[in-house]
N, C-alpha and C positions, 0 to 999 in steps of 0.2 A: 567335851565328856569324856572319860577313858574307855577302855576297849571293854573291862569289866562293869556289870552294874552295881551301882550304890545304893540304888532304892528298891527294893524287891517287896511288893505285896505279896504274902503268903495266902494261900486258901483259907477257908474256914474249917475245912475239913482236916486239915493238918493239926495235929496235936504236938510232936515234938520238932519246935521250929530249928534248934540246932543242927539237927541232922540235914536239912536241905540248905543250910547256908556254906560259904566257903569262908574258908579261915584265913586270915592273914598270912601263914606260913605258905599255902598253897598259892595264894597271890604272888607273893614274894618269888616263890620257885618259878612261877609260869612267866613272870616278867624277866627273872634273871635268865631263864631259857630262851625266851625270845631275843634278849638281847645278844647273847651268844650267838644264836644263829644268824644274826643281823651282823654281826662282827664277821663270822666265817665268810657270809655271803659279800661283805664288803672288801674282805681279804680276796676272795676269788675274783670278784669284778676288778680290784687293782691289778692282780696279776695279768688278768686278761687284756686290760688297757695297756699294761706294761709290754706285752707281749705285741699287740696291735702297732704300739710305737716304735718297737724295734723294728717289725715288718716294713711300716712305712719308711723309716731312715734306709733300711738295706735298698727298698724300692727306689728312693731318690738318690741313693749313691749309684745303684745300676741303672738308672736314667741318665746319670751325670756321666757315667763311662760311655753310655750308648751316644749320648750328644757328642762327646769329646771325640771318638772314634769316627761318627759321621763327620764331623768337622774335619778331621784328618782326610779323610778319604775324598771329602770335596776339595780341600785343597790341591791333593793330589791330581785330582779330575781336572781342576782349573787348570794348574801347571801344564798339564799335558794337552788341554785344549788350546791353551795360549802357545804353545810350541806348534800345533796341529794349523793353528790360524796363521801364523807366521810362515810356514812354510807354504800354506795356500795362497797367501796374500804375495809372496815371490812368484810362484807360478803363475798366478794371476796376472803380473806386471809382467813378466815374460810373454805371456800369451798376448796381452794387449799391445806390446811391443811389436810382436810379430804379424798381430791383424794392422797395425798402422802401417806396416811395411807393405803388407799385400794390397790394402785399400789405396796406399800412395802409386804402387806400381799399376793398379786397375785405373786408377785416375788417370795417371799419363797415357795409359792406351787406350782409354776412352777419349781422351782428348786427340789423340793422334788420329784415330778411327773417325771421328766427327770429323776433322778436317778433310780427311781423304774422302769420306762420304759426302761432304759440301762440295768437293771438287768433282766427283761422280756426278751428283745431283745437277751441278750447273753444266756440264759437259752434256748429261741426257736431255736438258732443257735447252741448251741450245739446237740439238738434234732434232728434238721435238718440234720445235719453231718451225725449222725448215721443213719438216714433213707437213707440218698444218699448213704452210705458205702453199707447198705444192698441192695438197689436197684441195684447198681452197680454191687455187687456180680451176683444178679440174673439176670441182663443184660448179663453179659459175659457168664453165663451158657446157656440162651438163643439164644445169638450170635452163640456159637459153636453148639448147636442143628438147629438151622437156617442155619449154614454153610452146615452142613451135607444133611439136606433137599435140599438146593440149589444144591448141587453136584449130588445128585440123579436127580432132576428135569431137570439139565442141559443134563445128559445123556440120560433121555428120550426124550427131546427135539430134541437131535442131530440124536437119530434113528427115530425120525418122520421127520425131514429134510431128512434124507436119503430116505423114503419112499416118500417123497413129491418130490424129484428130481428124482426118478425113474418113478412115473406117471408123472410129466412133459415131460421125454424124450417120454414115451409112447403116451401122447397126441401129440406132436410136430410131432412124425412119422405118426401117424394118419391124423394129418391136412396137413402135405404133400403130403400123399396120395390121400386125397381129393382134394387138389388142383391142382394134376397130372389130375386126373379125369375131373376135371372141365375145365381144358386147352384143353384135347382132344375133350372132347363135344364141346367147344367152335370153336375148329378148324372145326370140322365137319359140325357145323352150319354154319360157315363162308364159306365153301366149298359149302354146298347147297345153299347158299345165292348167291354166285358167279353164280353158274349153271341158279337159277331163273333169276336173272339179264340178263343172255345171252339170255333164251329164251324169255323175256319180249323184248329185244333189237330185237331179230328176228322178234316177231310179230309187233313190231313198224316200223320196215322197210316194212314187208308186207303192213300194214297200210298205210304208206307213199305213196308205190307204187300205191295202189288203188286209194289213193286221187289224184295222179298224172294223172292217167288216166282219173279220172272224170274232172279234170281241163282242160284236152285236150279236152275230148268230149264237155264240156261246152264253151270253146273256139270256137269250131267248130261250136255249135249251135247258139252262139253270131254272128259268122259270116254268117250263113244261114240266121238269123232272120234279120240282117240287110240288107241281099241282097234281101229277101221278103220284108221288109218295102220299100225298093227301088220300088219294083214293084207292091205295094199295090194298087195303083189308076188303074193300067191298068187290072191287073188280081185278083180280091179279090176274086172270087169263087174258081178258080183254087188254091188260097194260103191259104184258108181254110181247102180244101180238103187235100193238102199236110201237113198242120199243123196238121190235124187230125191224119194222118199217122205216122207223126213223132212223136207225142205225145204218139201214142200207142207204137211204137217202143222205146220211151225214159222209158215207164212204164215198157216194157218188161226187157229192160237192166238193170233199177233199181232194179226190183225185182231180175233178176239174181245176180245182185251184192250184194243184201241184203241176198238172199239165201248163195251165197259164204262167206260173212263176219260170218254168223251164223255158216256155217260148220267149219271154221276157228277158231270160239270162241269156238266151243264144242271140236274140236281136242286139243285147248289149255288148256279148263279146264280138258279134261282128263288126259293130262301129268301132270298138276299141281296136281291133286288127285292121280294118280300114285306116284309122288315124295313125296307128303305128307304122303301116307301110308309108303312108304320105310322109311320118317324119323320118323314116329312114331313107326315102328317097332324098328329103331337103338335107339331111345328114350328109348323104353320098355325095350330093352336089358340092356342100360346102367342104367337105374334105378333098374333093378333087380340085377344087378351087385353092385350097390352103396348099395342097402339093403342088400345083403349078406356080405358086407364090413363093413356096420354099425353094423349088427347082431355080426359079430365076432368082433368088437370094443367093445361093449357092453358087450359082453359076457367076453371078457379079463377085462374089468373094473370092471365086476362084482364081478369076483373072485379077483382081486386085492383089491376092496374095502372090501370084507369079510375077508380076510388075514389082512387087516390094522384094519378093527373094531375088530379082535379077540384080536390082539395087543395093540391096544387102550383100550380095556376092561382090558386085562391084567395089562398094567400101571395105568389105573384109580383104580384096585382094591388095587395095591402096593401103590399108593398115599394116598388112602384113610386108609390104614393101618398106614402108615407114620403119617397122620394128626391127627389118633385117637390117637397114642401113644403121639402125639406133646401135642396135647389138654388135656390130662390126666393131663402131666406133668406140663403144664401151669396153669391149673386149680388148681392142689395142692399147686403151687408156688402161685397163686393168692389167695388161701384160707389163706395161710401163712401171704402173705402181708396185706389181710383186717383184719385179726385179729392182726396183729402189729400195724396197722393204726388205728384201733379202740381202742386200749389201748392207743397210744398216744393221739389220740383226747379226750379219757376221761380224761386223765391227764393234757391235755391243757384248757380243760373245767374246771376242778377243780381250777387250777392256775387262770383262767380268773373269775371264780366266788369270789374268795378271792379278786382278783383285783378290781373288781366291786363294792364289798361290801367297800374295803376301799377308792375308788373314792366317792362312794354313802355319806358314812360318811361325808368325806371331804366337797364334795358338800353340804349337808347339812348345816355343820359348816359356810360354807363361805355363803350360802344363809341366814342364820340367821344374820350373821354379816353385810350383805348386806342390809338385810331389816331393822336391827336397824340404820343403816346409812342414808337410804331412809326416814326413818321415822324422824330422825334429820335433814336432809335436808328438809323436807317437813315442820317441825315446824319451821326452820329458815324462808324458803321461805313465810310460813303463817304470820310470824310477820314482816317481811318486806314487805310484800304485805299491811298488815294492816297500818303499819307506813307511807308506801308510800301513801294509800288511804286517810289517815287523813291528810297529807302534801297536796295533791292534792287537797282536800277539800278547807283547809285553802285557798290554791293559787288561787281556784276558786272565793271564796268569797272575796279575795282581788282584784282578776281581774276585777271581776264584779263591784266591788265599784269603780275601777279605771275607769271602762268603763262608767260607769254611771257620773261621774266625767268629763270624756272626752267629753261625749255627752254634758253634762251640758254647757262645756265650748265652745263646738262648736255651741250649740245653741246660746249661748250669742254672740260669735262671728259673727254668722250668722246674729242675729239680728241687732247687731252694724252696720255690714257691709250692711245691707239691709237700715238700716235708713240713714247710711252715703252715699251709693247709691242714695237714693232719694234725699236727699238734694243736692248732687252733680247734679243730672239729673234736680233738678228744677232750681240751679244756672246756670247750660249749658242753659236750655230753656231761662232762663232770660237774660243771654249772648245773644243767637241767636235771641230773640227778638229785644234786644237793637243794636244788629250788622246788624239785617234788617232795624230798622229803620233808622240806621246811614246811609246804603246803599240808602234806599229811598232818604232821605235828600240829600246826596250826589250827586246822579243822578238827582235829580230836580234842584241842584245847578249847576251841569256841563251842563245840556239841557238847562239852564236858562242863563248861562255866554256866549254860544256862538250864537249870533244873526245871523252868517252866515246861519245857517240851515234854519232859518225862509227865509230869503233871497232865498236861494237856493231851498225851497219848492215852493217859489212863481214863479221861472223861468219856460219858457215852454221850451219843449223839442227842440234840435238844435239850441240853445240860443248862439250867437258869445261870447267868451270869449278868452282874450287874454293870460292872467297867473294866476298860482295859486303859493299862498306862503306855504310851510310847514317848520316850524322851520327855518324859515329866509332864506329858500333857494327857487328861484323863477321856477317855471316849466312852459314851454311853452306848452299851450293847444289852440286849434281853437274853439270848440264848446262843450258847456254843452249838455248831452244827456239825463240824469234821475237820478233820487236820490230814493232808496229803504226805505222800513221800517226801516230797521236796520242802516239807515244814511250812506249807502256806495253810493258813487257818481260814476259815470260814465261820464268821458271826453273823448273828441276825438281829436287827433292830427294828422292832415291829413287822414291817413287812419288807422292808429294805435288807439285803445281804451284802456284808463288807467282806473282802478278802484281804487278809493281814499277813504279813511275813513273820513266824513265829520268833526269828532271831531279834527282830526289832522290839517286840514286847519286853518291857520292862517289868511290868507288874499286872495281876488281875484280882479283880474285886469281885467276890461272888455273892 
């Protein structure tokens, strides 16, 4: 369907239909105008595409130039790296040869040193064997002497053990005697404690009898008091007199009871004192007997200890004599050993001095060779470093030149890209302005081409409408409600509300 309406249903209120229609000349003019604007737009778009293609071609050319430049730089770096590798390989080969020479010389020196050390070790082993033989002989002699001394000491220890056994027997006998005495003393104390308990029990029984009598009297007194209380209301005066009499009698009786209790206590105290005196006498007798037994035992121990001390002194004197003889023999042997060891040490020191002199001479020769090699290596390193420094300087100069060229190319590219971007932006702005103009013109034409919008703007709310036609399809409605500024029309069908774009309406039937 074309952009213009070919079928319009005019409202019933319109009398002059020719005024609201679009003539064929207007349609042709609008069509031609739109075609011209399309052609202008296509021309501008083709110019824009040509400029983009030219820019892409220039970018491809610049990328090719950069690629070639990078390849040249990489080739120059590769050539320089190959030369450096060759120089380094030559230096490594020379250093390896020098290391081989050093290794061979060190190997020969180690072989000679090993032979010399093996000879020294064999000589030292022979000297050690001789020393060990002499020491073994002396050790055997010392062992025989020590065995004799051990037998003598064992005999002395056996005699001391016998004396200790006799002493232990005497001590055990004394302990058994003391235990018997203690048992007898414990039995006597136990008997006395039993007797004391009997006396105490008798006293307790007497006190209980007295308490029973007192309880009986108290009961009688309570009975009398109860009788008197019953008769208080009638005979107070007589009761007070009788109570006084009874109180006097009770005081006399209590005084008599206290006197009797005191007499009983005095009798008991006298009995306990007599028993304690008897026990003290027995204890004194036992202590005197124990002291006599202890004195006798101490006398025996003193006599035995004196005898043992005499024997021990004799044994100590004999042991000291044996020790002196052994120490003299050992001192003589030690002096001989010291002399022999001093002689051997002197010989070993002489041999060590000779060995150290030879080794120091060899070390000096080796140090001289090593210093020469170090000096040669340092010279080689200096020459290598100088050559490397010179090459590095040349490379730095080349790199600086290349960097400057790259920066110049980058600046040119940036300038050209900036110019092209500005041109593109200007072209794009032109295109945007043309497109906006075209859109404005198209909107004007579209707004002008649909006269139904003007008719709808004139209608009042709730205006009766029968049908609307959209793309040739009739839609039933009942009322026109309103239209917004965006050309959205609201129609009502019975109770439902329909929202339709005014630009899509082809016709209205009232």
